[in-house]
C-alpha positions in Angstrom: -18.6 -4.8 -0.3 -15.1 -5.5 -1.6 -11.9 -3.8 -0.4 -10.9 -0.6 -2.0 -8.6 -1.1 -5.0 -5.5 1.0 -5.7 -7.5 3.0 -8.2 -10.2 3.7 -5.6 -7.6 5.1 -3.1 -5.2 6.9 -5.5 -7.5 8.2 -8.2 -10.9 9.2 -6.7 -13.5 10.3 -9.3 -14.1 13.4 -7.2 -12.0 15.2 -4.7 -15.1 16.3 -2.9 -18.8 15.4 -2.4 -21.7 17.6 -1.3 -24.5 16.4 0.8 -26.6 18.9 2.8 -23.9 21.5 2.1 -21.3 19.1 3.6 -18.0 19.1 1.6 -15.4 16.5 1.8 -12.1 17.6 0.5 -8.5 16.4 0.4 -6.6 19.0 2.4 -3.2 17.5 3.0 -0.7 16.3 0.4 2.9 15.7 1.2 5.8 13.5 0.1 4.6 10.3 1.8 0.9 10.2 2.0 -2.5 11.9 1.4 -5.0 12.5 4.2 -8.6 13.4 3.9 -10.3 15.8 6.3 -13.8 17.2 6.4 -14.9 20.8 6.3 -18.5 21.4 7.2 -20.7 24.3 6.2 -23.8 23.7 8.3 -26.9 25.0 6.7 -28.4 26.6 9.8 -25.2 28.5 10.5 -24.9 30.3 7.1 -26.9 33.5 7.5 -28.9 34.7 4.6 -29.4 31.2 3.2 -30.1 30.7 -0.5 -27.9 33.0 -2.7 -25.4 33.9 0.0 -24.9 30.2 0.9 -24.5 29.4 -2.8 -21.9 32.2 -3.2 -19.9 30.9 -0.2 -20.0 27.4 -1.7 -18.9 28.5 -5.2 -16.0 30.6 -3.8 -14.9 27.7 -1.6 -14.9 25.3 -4.6 -12.9 27.7 -6.8 -10.3 28.8 -4.2 -9.8 25.6 -2.2 -11.3 22.4 -3.6 -10.1 22.6 -7.2 -6.5 23.5 -6.4 -6.4 20.6 -3.8 -8.0 18.2 -6.3 -5.2 19.0 -8.7 -2.6 18.6 -6.0 -4.1 15.2 -5.1 -4.0 13.9 -8.7 -0.4 15.2 -9.2 0.8 13.5 -6.0 -1.0 10.2 -7.0 0.6 10.2 -10.4 4.0 11.0 -8.9 3.6 8.0 -6.5 2.7 5.6 -9.3 5.7 7.0 -11.3 8.0 6.1 -8.4 6.5 2.6 -8.3 6.9 2.2 -12.0 10.6 3.1 -11.7 11.2 0.4 -9.1 12.8 -2.7 -10.6 11.4 -6.2 -10.0 14.3 -7.1 -7.7 13.9 -3.8 -5.8 10.3 -4.6 -5.2 11.1 -8.1 -3.9 13.5 -6.4 -1.4 10.9 -3.8 -0.4 8.3 -6.4 0.2 10.7 -8.3 2.6 10.8 -11.4 0.5 14.5 -11.9 -0.1 16.6 -13.7 2.6 19.9 -14.7 0.9 21.4 -14.7 -2.6 24.5 -16.2 -4.1 25.4 -13.5 -6.6 23.2 -10.4 -6.2 24.4 -8.5 -9.3 23.8 -11.4 -11.7 20.5 -12.3 -10.1 19.3 -8.7 -10.3 20.1 -8.6 -14.0 18.4 -11.9 -14.8 15.2 -11.1 -12.9 14.9 -7.4 -14.0 15.4 -8.3 -17.6 13.1 -11.3 -17.6 15.9 -13.7 -18.4 15.5 -15.9 -15.3 14.5 -19.6 -15.9 13.9 -20.5 -12.3 12.5 -23.4 -10.4 11.0 -24.1 -7.0 10.5 -27.6 -5.7 7.3 -29.0 -4.1 7.4 -32.4 -2.5 3.9 -34.0 -2.7 3.7 -35.1 0.9 0.0 -34.4 1.1 -3.0 -34.2 -1.3 -3.1 -30.5 -1.1 -0.7 -27.5 -1.0 -0.9 -25.4 2.2 -0.1 -21.9 3.4 3.5 -23.0 3.8 3.7 -23.2 -0.1 1.7 -20.0 -0.5 4.6 -17.5 -0.6 6.6 -19.6 -3.1 3.5 -19.7 -5.4 3.0 -15.9 -5.1 6.7 -15.4 -5.9 6.4 -17.6 -9.0 3.4 -15.6 -10.1 5.1 -12.3 -9.5 8.2 -13.2 -11.4 6.3 -14.7 -14.3 4.3 -11.4 -14.6 7.7 -9.7 -15.1 8.6 -12.0 -18.0 10.6 -14.7 -16.3 9.9 -18.4 -16.8 9.0 -20.6 -13.8 9.5 -24.3 -13.5 7.4 -26.0 -10.9 9.3 -29.1 -9.9 7.1 -31.8 -8.3 9.2 -34.0 -6.1 7.9 -37.4 -7.2 11.4 -38.8 -6.6 12.5 -36.9 -3.6 9.2 -37.6 -1.8 10.2 -41.2 -1.8 13.0 -40.1 0.6 11.6 -37.2 2.6 13.3 -33.8 3.3 14.8 -33.7 6.8 14.8 -29.8 6.8 12.8 -28.4 9.7 12.0 -31.9 11.0 12.8 -33.5 14.4 11.7 -36.9 13.2 11.7 -39.0 10.0 8.8 -38.4 7.5 6.3 -41.2 6.9 7.2 -43.1 3.8 4.5 -43.0 1.1 3.6 -45.4 -1.7 4.1 -44.6 -5.3 0.3 -44.5 -5.8 -0.2 -42.0 -3.0 2.5 -39.8 -4.4 1.0 -40.0 -7.9 -2.4 -38.9 -6.5 -0.9 -36.0 -4.6 0.9 -34.8 -7.7 -2.4 -34.6 -9.6 -3.9 -32.5 -6.8 -0.9 -30.1 -6.8 -1.2 -29.5 -10.6 -4.8 -28.3 -10.3 -4.0 -25.9 -7.4 -0.8 -24.5 -9.1 -2.7 -23.5 -12.2 -4.5 -20.8 -10.1 -1.1 -19.0 -9.7 1.0 -20.0 -12.7 0.1 -19.7 -16.4 1.3 -22.9 -18.0 -0.1 -22.1 -21.5 2.1 -21.6 -24.5 5.3 -22.6 -22.8 5.2 -19.7 -20.4 5.9 -22.1 -17.5 6.7 -25.8 -17.0 5.7 -28.4 -14.6 8.1 -31.4 -14.3 8.5 -34.3 -12.0 12.0 -35.3 -10.7 11.0 -38.9 -10.7 11.6 -38.8 -14.4 15.4 -38.8 -13.7 15.9 -39.7 -10.1 14.1 -43.1 -10.2 16.3 -44.3 -13.1 19.6 -43.4 -11.5 22.2 -46.1 -11.1 23.5 -46.1 -7.5 27.2 -46.8 -8.3 27.2 -44.2 -11.1 25.6 -41.6 -8.8 28.3 -42.2 -6.2 31.0 -41.8 -8.8 29.6 -38.9 -10.8 27.9 -36.9 -8.1 28.8 -38.2 -4.6 32.5 -37.4 -5.3 31.7 -33.7 -5.3 30.2 -33.6 -1.8 32.1 -33.3 1.5 30.5 -35.2 4.3 32.0 -32.7 6.8 30.3 -29.8 5.0 27.0 -31.7 4.8 27.0 -32.4 8.5 27.6 -28.7 9.3 24.4 -27.8 7.4 21.6 -26.6 9.7 19.1 -29.0 8.2 21.2 -31.9 9.4 22.5 -30.5 12.7 19.1 -30.3 14.2 18.5 -34.0 13.5 21.7 -35.4 14.8 20.5 -35.7 18.4 17.5 -37.9 17.6 19.3 -39.6 14.7 19.5 -39.1 11.0 18.9 -42.0 8.6 21.3 -42.6 5.7 18.3 -42.4 3.4 17.5 -38.8 4.6 21.2 -37.9 4.5 21.1 -38.4 0.7 18.3 -35.8 0.3 20.8 -32.9 -0.2 22.5 -34.8 -3.0 19.2 -35.5 -4.7 18.1 -31.9 -4.6 21.4 -30.8 -5.9 21.1 -33.3 -8.7 17.7 -31.8 -9.5 19.2 -28.4 -10.2 22.0 -30.0 -12.3 19.4 -32.0 -14.4 17.1 -28.9 -14.9 20.1 -26.8 -15.9 21.0 -29.3 -18.6 17.5 -30.2 -19.8 15.7 -26.8 -19.7 18.4 -24.1 -19.3 17.3 -23.5 -15.7 19.7 -20.9 -14.3 18.2 -20.1 -10.9 16.7 -22.0 -7.9 14.4 -20.3 -5.4 13.3 -21.8 -2.1 12.6 -21.2 1.6 15.5 -20.0 3.7 15.7 -23.4 5.4 16.8 -24.8 2.0 19.9 -22.7 1.7 22.5 -25.6 2.2 20.7 -27.8 -0.3 20.5 -25.0 -2.9 24.2 -24.2 -2.6 24.9 -27.9 -3.2 23.2 -27.6 -6.6 25.1 -24.4 -7.7 28.4 -26.0 -6.6 27.6 -29.3 -8.5 26.9 -27.4 -11.7 30.1 -25.4 -11.3 32.2 -28.5 -10.7 30.6 -30.8 -13.3 29.9 -28.2 -16.1 32.2 -25.3 -15.3 29.2 -22.9 -15.5 27.4 -20.5 -13.2 24.0 -21.0 -11.7 22.3 -19.0 -8.9 20.2 -19.4 -5.8 18.0 -17.1 -3.8 16.1 -17.9 -0.7 12.9 -16.2 0.4 12.1 -15.4 4.0 9.9 -17.9 5.8 6.5 -16.7 6.8 6.8 -16.2 10.5 4.5 -14.5 12.9 5.5 -11.8 15.4 6.4 -14.6 17.9 8.8 -16.2 15.4 6.6 -19.2 14.7 5.7 -20.4 11.2 2.4 -19.2 10.0 -0.2 -21.5 8.4 -1.2 -23.7 11.2 -4.2 -23.7 13.6 -5.2 -25.8 16.5 -7.0 -28.0 14.0 -3.9 -28.4 11.8 -2.6 -26.9 8.6 -4.4 -24.3 6.6 -4.8 -26.0 3.2 -5.5 -24.5 -0.2 -7.9 -27.3 -1.1 -11.5 -26.0 -0.3 -12.5 -29.5 0.8 -9.8 -29.5 3.5 -10.0 -25.8 4.5 -13.2 -24.1 3.4 -12.9 -20.6 1.7 -14.6 -19.2 4.8 -12.1 -20.7 7.2 -9.2 -19.7 4.9 -10.6 -16.1 5.0 -11.0 -16.2 8.7 -7.4 -17.4 9.3 -6.0 -14.3 7.6 -8.7 -12.0 9.1 -7.5 -13.1 12.5 -3.8 -12.5 12.2 -2.3 -10.3 14.9 -2.0 -6.5 14.4 1.8 -6.8 14.2 1.6 -9.3 11.3 -1.0 -7.8 9.0 1.2 -5.3 7.1 4.0 -7.8 6.7 1.5 -10.3 5.2 0.1 -7.7 2.9 3.6 -6.9 1.6 4.8 -10.4 1.2 1.7 -12.2 -0.1 -0.6 -9.7 -1.9 -0.2 -7.9 -5.2 -1.4 -4.6 -3.8 0.8 -1.6 -4.7 3.4 -0.9 -2.0 2.2 2.8 -1.8 -1.3 1.5 -0.8 0.2 -0.7 1.9 2.6 2.0 3.2 -0.4 4.3 3.7 -1.8 1.7 6.1 1.3 2.1 8.4 -0.6 5.0 10.0 -3.8 3.0 10.5 -4.7 2.3 14.1 -7.5 0.6 16.1 -10.5 -0.3 13.9 -8.6 0.7 10.8 -6.3 -2.3 11.4 -9.4 -4.5 11.2 -10.0 -3.0 7.8 -6.5 -3.9 6.8 -7.1 -7.4 8.0 -10.2 -7.6 5.9 -8.3 -6.4 2.8 -5.6 -9.1 3.5 -8.1 -11.9 3.9 -10.1 -10.9 0.9 -7.1 -10.6 -1.4 -5.6 -13.9 -0.4 -8.9 -15.8 -0.5 -9.5 -14.3 -4.0 -6.0 -15.6 -5.1 -6.7 -19.1 -3.9 -10.5 -19.6 -4.4 -11.6 -16.8 -6.7 -13.3 -13.5 -6.2 -16.8 -15.0 -5.9 -15.8 -17.2 -3.0 -13.8 -14.4 -1.4 -16.9 -12.2 -1.5 -19.1 -14.9 0.1 -16.5 -15.5 2.8 -16.2 -11.8 3.6 -20.0 -11.3 3.8 -20.3 -14.5 5.9 -17.7 -13.1 8.4 -19.4 -9.8 8.6 -22.8 -11.5 9.2 -21.3 -13.3 12.2 -20.6 -10.0 14.0 -23.8 -8.2 13.0 -27.5 -8.6 13.7 -28.3 -8.6 10.1 -29.3 -11.3 7.6 -27.4 -14.6 7.9 -27.9 -15.4 4.2 -24.1 -15.3 3.5 -23.1 -17.5 6.4 -21.3 -20.8 5.6 -23.7 -23.7 5.7 -23.8 -27.4 6.5 -26.7 -29.3 5.0 -28.0 -32.3 7.0 -30.0 -35.1 5.5 -32.7 -37.1 7.3 -30.2 -40.0 7.6 -28.1 -37.8 9.9 -30.8 -37.9 12.6 -31.8 -40.7 14.9 -35.5 -40.6 15.9 -35.6 -37.1 14.5 -32.7 -35.9 16.7 -28.9 -35.3 16.4 -26.5 -35.0 19.3 -24.6 -31.7 19.7 -21.3 -33.5 19.7 -22.0 -35.2 16.4 -23.4 -32.0 15.0 -20.2 -30.1 15.8 -18.1 -32.8 14.0 -20.6 -32.9 11.1 -20.3 -29.1 10.8 -16.5 -29.2 10.8 -16.3 -27.2 14.0 -14.6 -30.0 15.8 -12.3 -32.7 14.6 -13.6 -35.4 16.9 -16.3 -36.2 19.5 -13.6 -35.7 22.2 -12.8 -32.2 21.0 -16.5 -31.4 20.7 -17.1 -32.6 24.3 -14.3 -30.3 25.5 -15.7 -27.3 23.6 -19.1 -27.8 25.2 -17.7 -28.4 28.7 -15.6 -25.2 28.4 -18.8 -23.2 27.5 -17.8 -22.3 24.0 -20.8 -23.7 22.1 -24.1 -22.1 21.3 -27.2 -22.9 19.2 -29.1 -19.8 17.9 -27.5 -17.7 20.6 -28.2 -20.0 23.5 -25.2 -21.5 25.2 -25.1 -25.3 25.2 -23.7 -26.7 28.5 -24.9 -30.3 28.4 -22.8 -32.7 26.3 -25.9 -34.9 25.8 -27.9 -32.0 24.4 -29.7 -32.7 21.0 -31.1 -30.7 18.2 -34.4 -31.9 16.9 -35.0 -32.0 13.2 -38.3 -30.1 13.5 -36.5 -27.2 15.2 -34.6 -26.5 12.0 -36.8 -24.0 10.1 -36.4 -22.7 6.6 -33.7 -20.2 7.8 -31.8 -22.9 9.6 -30.1 -22.6 13.0 -26.8 -21.0 13.8 -24.2 -23.3 15.5 -21.3 -21.4 17.0 -18.1 -22.6 18.6 -15.9 -20.0 20.3 -16.1 -16.3 19.2 -15.3 -16.7 15.5 -16.3 -20.2 14.4 -19.9 -20.7 13.2 -22.0 -22.6 10.7 -25.6 -22.3 9.6 -27.3 -25.7 9.9 -30.0 -26.4 7.3 -31.9 -29.4 6.0 -31.4 -30.8 2.5 
């Protein structure tokens, strides 16, 4: 069962339903929300039965249900009208996305009128995008839907250096071949969010201009416009000064600033968006354009996705949460969002989903088990964005199957071949690794020793325990680690 859509919540087909003379009716409509209550007419309490019961029911419908149905629909239309009157920029503010802007009036006008040609940079430091990129991709999608033109800048050149922002050590240097492979992976994942057809968006690589730069010319034409004192005062450099900052990394701000300068000249790019930790680098770009060309360009940072403890979201004990299904399965991706804390769920719904704000605001009043429903909605919507609706549905059904005694048909599976067994047996440690429930034999051993592993409901306490191939029937066996990690083991 998929989460309710806005239409389901705001425009019910009927304001009441009748079952065994039970009537559900909307009975409260005010300026901020609509609440449903139940009024019961129990059959055995209506004296006279038959005609008398029918008369009471008809009078109730005419005098109460129909007027309230009209009020409900009026209020829903009014709410949607308010949403329609909200500008694109206002919605970004209401969703808690905007952190800092250079020129609010000009940025508002560009975004609201669909005149922004903006870019966000992505350094290909891995072969997959991760949750840390997720908010930037959603922002690009949101602004493109409003008529603005996004440029996805792949940092094929800057990745040769490495961004020191948010780092306590120097990034590992990559080969050109690795960077090229990562870029191809990024392109495929970005197409799920951004429409690159018919010139609606662009994907460019800063290696096209950075790798051909002449060092002396760069120092004369660009370096002269940067103050070392100001650069060292930037937060991205200050946090590295204790452990040491290489001269190579020190040049990163100049390279990112040059990116904006090049995009402004080549493609008319007038805005740069990025994480709030990029603010100093982005100001360097607007200032370089002003000094070299005498023209205005703008920058806006978006809030980092932090949990209620102030830590960056998107990491688990096993590492980053990736957008590549081969690195983080759709089920694990779903489960990550399903398990966010109560204090983070509404923030994530506002910042990351495309659900109407009115629907999310209504959830402010949800408590207890209702918050679990909100987490399901969040997990489903984000998994649908990244992996498609079919995979989101499978992940949701699999998660529900875990906590029910029902059919396990929708559980995530790992298929073992006969080659995985030795003498018809496979050790529990190897099985945990094979199923992706542990990263190594050492981690699997700790999980067993801590009592967190079970097979078909029976706790495994012996690290030398084995699963026999003959014990895996047609329905498979359920391997579980902890409370929320599980896998159905089947034979190919």
